[in-house]
C-alpha positions as CSV (number, residue, x, y, z in Angstrom):
1,M,-29.4,-136.4,-40.4
2,S,-29.8,-138.5,-43.5
3,R,-26.9,-140.7,-44.7
4,F,-26.8,-138.7,-48.0
5,L,-26.1,-135.4,-46.1
6,N,-23.3,-137.1,-44.1
7,V,-21.7,-138.3,-47.4
8,L,-22.2,-134.8,-48.9
9,R,-20.5,-133.3,-45.8
10,S,-17.5,-135.6,-46.3
11,W,-17.4,-134.7,-50.0
12,L,-17.4,-131.0,-49.1
13,V,-14.5,-131.5,-46.7
14,M,-12.5,-133.4,-49.4
15,T,-13.1,-130.6,-51.9
16,S,-12.2,-128.0,-49.3
17,V,-8.8,-129.7,-48.6
18,I,-8.1,-130.1,-52.3
19,T,-8.9,-126.5,-52.9
20,V,-6.5,-125.4,-50.1
21,G,-3.8,-127.4,-51.9
22,H,-4.5,-125.5,-55.1
23,S,-4.5,-122.2,-53.3
24,L,-1.1,-122.9,-51.6
25,Q,0.4,-124.0,-54.9
26,S,-0.8,-120.7,-56.5
27,F,0.7,-118.7,-53.6
28,R,4.0,-120.6,-53.7
29,D,4.7,-120.5,-57.5
30,H,2.7,-119.1,-60.4
31,T,4.1,-121.8,-62.8
32,F,1.4,-124.1,-61.3
33,L,-1.2,-122.1,-63.2
34,Y,0.4,-122.3,-66.6
35,E,1.7,-125.9,-66.2
36,K,-1.6,-127.4,-65.0
37,I,-4.5,-125.1,-65.8
38,Y,-3.9,-122.3,-68.4
39,T,-1.8,-124.5,-70.6
40,S,-3.0,-123.1,-74.0
41,K,-1.7,-119.6,-73.3
42,P,0.9,-119.8,-70.6
43,D,2.4,-116.4,-71.5
44,L,-0.8,-114.7,-70.1
45,V,-0.1,-116.1,-66.6
46,N,1.7,-113.9,-64.2
47,G,2.3,-113.7,-60.5
48,L,-0.6,-111.3,-59.8
49,Q,-3.0,-113.6,-61.5
50,S,-1.7,-116.5,-59.5
51,L,-2.2,-114.7,-56.2
52,T,-5.8,-113.7,-57.3
53,F,-6.5,-117.3,-58.2
54,G,-5.0,-118.5,-54.9
55,V,-7.3,-116.1,-52.9
56,W,-10.4,-117.2,-54.8
57,M,-9.5,-120.8,-54.1
58,L,-8.8,-120.1,-50.4
59,L,-12.2,-118.3,-50.1
60,S,-14.0,-121.2,-51.8
61,S,-12.2,-123.7,-49.5
62,V,-13.3,-121.8,-46.4
63,V,-16.9,-121.6,-47.6
64,R,-17.1,-125.3,-48.5
65,G,-15.5,-126.2,-45.1
66,L,-18.0,-124.1,-43.2
67,C,-20.9,-125.6,-45.1
68,A,-19.7,-129.1,-44.2
69,I,-19.7,-128.0,-40.6
70,D,-23.2,-126.4,-40.7
71,I,-24.9,-128.1,-43.6
72,H,-28.3,-127.0,-42.4
73,N,-27.6,-123.3,-42.9
74,K,-29.5,-122.7,-46.1
75,M,-27.8,-119.4,-47.0
76,L,-24.3,-120.9,-46.5
77,Y,-25.5,-124.0,-48.5
78,Y,-26.6,-121.8,-51.5
79,I,-23.3,-119.8,-51.3
80,T,-21.4,-123.0,-51.4
81,L,-23.4,-124.3,-54.3
82,W,-22.6,-121.1,-56.1
83,T,-18.8,-121.5,-55.6
84,F,-19.0,-124.7,-57.7
85,F,-21.2,-123.0,-60.4
86,I,-18.8,-120.0,-60.6
87,G,-15.7,-122.2,-60.7
88,M,-17.1,-124.5,-63.3
89,G,-18.4,-121.5,-65.4
90,H,-15.0,-119.8,-65.2
91,F,-13.1,-122.9,-66.5
92,L,-15.7,-123.6,-69.2
93,F,-15.4,-120.0,-70.4
94,E,-11.7,-120.2,-70.3
95,M,-11.8,-123.4,-72.3
96,F,-14.5,-122.6,-75.0
97,V,-14.6,-118.8,-75.2
98,F,-11.1,-117.5,-74.4
99,G,-9.1,-120.6,-75.3
100,T,-6.6,-120.3,-72.4
101,V,-7.5,-123.7,-71.0
102,A,-6.9,-127.0,-72.9
103,P,-9.0,-130.1,-72.1
104,T,-6.3,-131.9,-70.2
105,I,-6.8,-134.7,-67.7
106,F,-6.3,-132.2,-64.9
107,M,-8.9,-129.8,-66.2
108,L,-11.4,-132.7,-66.9
109,A,-10.9,-133.8,-63.3
110,I,-11.6,-130.3,-62.0
111,L,-14.8,-130.1,-64.2
112,T,-15.9,-133.6,-63.1
113,V,-15.5,-132.7,-59.4
114,A,-17.5,-129.5,-59.9
115,S,-20.2,-131.4,-61.8
116,I,-20.5,-134.1,-59.1
117,S,-20.5,-131.4,-56.4
118,I,-23.3,-129.4,-58.1
119,L,-25.4,-132.5,-58.7
120,G,-24.8,-133.7,-55.1
121,M,-25.7,-130.4,-53.6
122,L,-28.9,-130.1,-55.7
123,V,-29.9,-133.6,-54.5
124,G,-28.9,-132.6,-51.0
125,L,-31.4,-129.7,-51.1
126,R,-34.2,-132.3,-51.3
127,H,-32.8,-134.2,-48.3
128,L,-32.5,-130.9,-46.3
129,E,-36.2,-130.1,-47.1
130,A,-37.4,-133.6,-46.3
131,E,-35.7,-133.8,-42.9
132,P,-38.3,-133.7,-40.1
133,G,-37.7,-130.8,-37.8
134,S,-34.8,-129.5,-39.8
135,R,-33.0,-126.7,-38.1
136,Q,-34.3,-123.4,-39.5
137,K,-32.5,-120.1,-38.7
138,K,-35.1,-117.8,-37.1
139,R,-35.0,-114.1,-38.2
140,N,-35.7,-111.5,-35.6
């Protein structure tokens, strides 16, 4: 396996662990969402939204962790890449269309991690395709 894919696997584990942390914070107390993320319109944040956000983050974390374990599974790889696109798209829409998210340091960090992840995973696709004898899942 190429060195880049090993670094990417470590990156995915790191993002998975961070995402679990955000998920647990959302389950524990919904004030996390309006204090750190939806700071422009905190009155719109409620407990149900916090639980939904927490479930989404937990699902993203599981997908990213599984991709780190089996990075050669192309379907899982693409699903993982989409978790970053969807997350980034959500926050950009919230910031520029709905106005519920302010460009705070916390939000800029989230968008930076998503951008680096998307870029890294797109570059990783080249490395996966270039690997000699890369494991391909056979369909019956």
